[in-house]
N, C-alpha and C positions, 0 to 999 in steps of 0.2 A: 807419734803415730805417723806413719807414712800416708801420703795422699792416696795412694792406691788402696791401702788397707781401709782408710776412712771411707772411700767411695764404695768399696765392696760391702762394708758394714751398713752404710746408709742406704744403699740400693737394695739390700736384702738378697743379693745374688749369691749363688754358690760360687766359691772360688774355682778357677780352672785347675785342671791337673798340673799345668805348667806352674801356676802360682804356688800351689801346695808343695809340689816337688822342689821348686827352687828353695822354699823355706826349709823343708825337711833336710835336704842335702846340706844347706848352710848350717843347720843345727848340729850336724855331724853326730847324730844319735838316732834312736828309735829304729835301728836296723838299717839305716841308710849310710852308715860310715864307709861301706864298700860299694855303694851304688852311685852311679852317675845320675845327673839330672835327667838325661835322655832315657836311661833305663827305667827310672822311676816313672817318668811321664808315659812311657810305652805301657808299662804294667797298669798304671792308673787308667789310661784310655781303654785298654783291653777290658778292664773290669767295668768301666762305664758302658762300653759297647755290649758286654754280656748282659747287663741289667736292662739297658734301654732297647736293644734290638733283638737279642736272642731270647731272653726270658720274658721280656715285657712285664717285669715284676715291679709294680709300683711301690710296694713296701720296702723292698731292698734298694730301689733307686732313691727313695726318700732317706733311708738310713745311710746310704753311701754319701748323699749330698750333705747330710748332717755331720758325718765323719769328716768330710773335706772341710767344711766350715769350722769344725772344732779344731782340726789340725792347723788350719790357717790362722785362727784367732788365738790359739793357746801359745804360751811361752814354751821355749824348747825344753825346759826342765819338766813342765807339765806333760808334754808329749812323751818324753822319756819315761815318766811315771805311769803312763797308760791312761791318762784322763780321757782320751778320745776313743779308747778301745771299745768296740761293739762286737761281741761274738757272733751276732747275726750277719755281720758284713765281713766277707772275706777281705782281709786287709792287703792292699798292695804293698 
């Protein structure tokens, strides 16, 4: 387990879009095989802004944070199988 991962888990903080996208692009699956880390991050940040600033939707913000955490904590194969999929959250 990496130190960064351990710190994120212990602190209970939601991983950043950068952390999640770095992982997803490294997995080379889950729809990111043709996406750069920068494109993933931009899409993720746009979604966060939509929930936080435009809609001010607490339920979707919490679901989005849960999705980010799941994506970050799950194995690549689990992500590819859809373990983190939440139909209530528009996935980046």
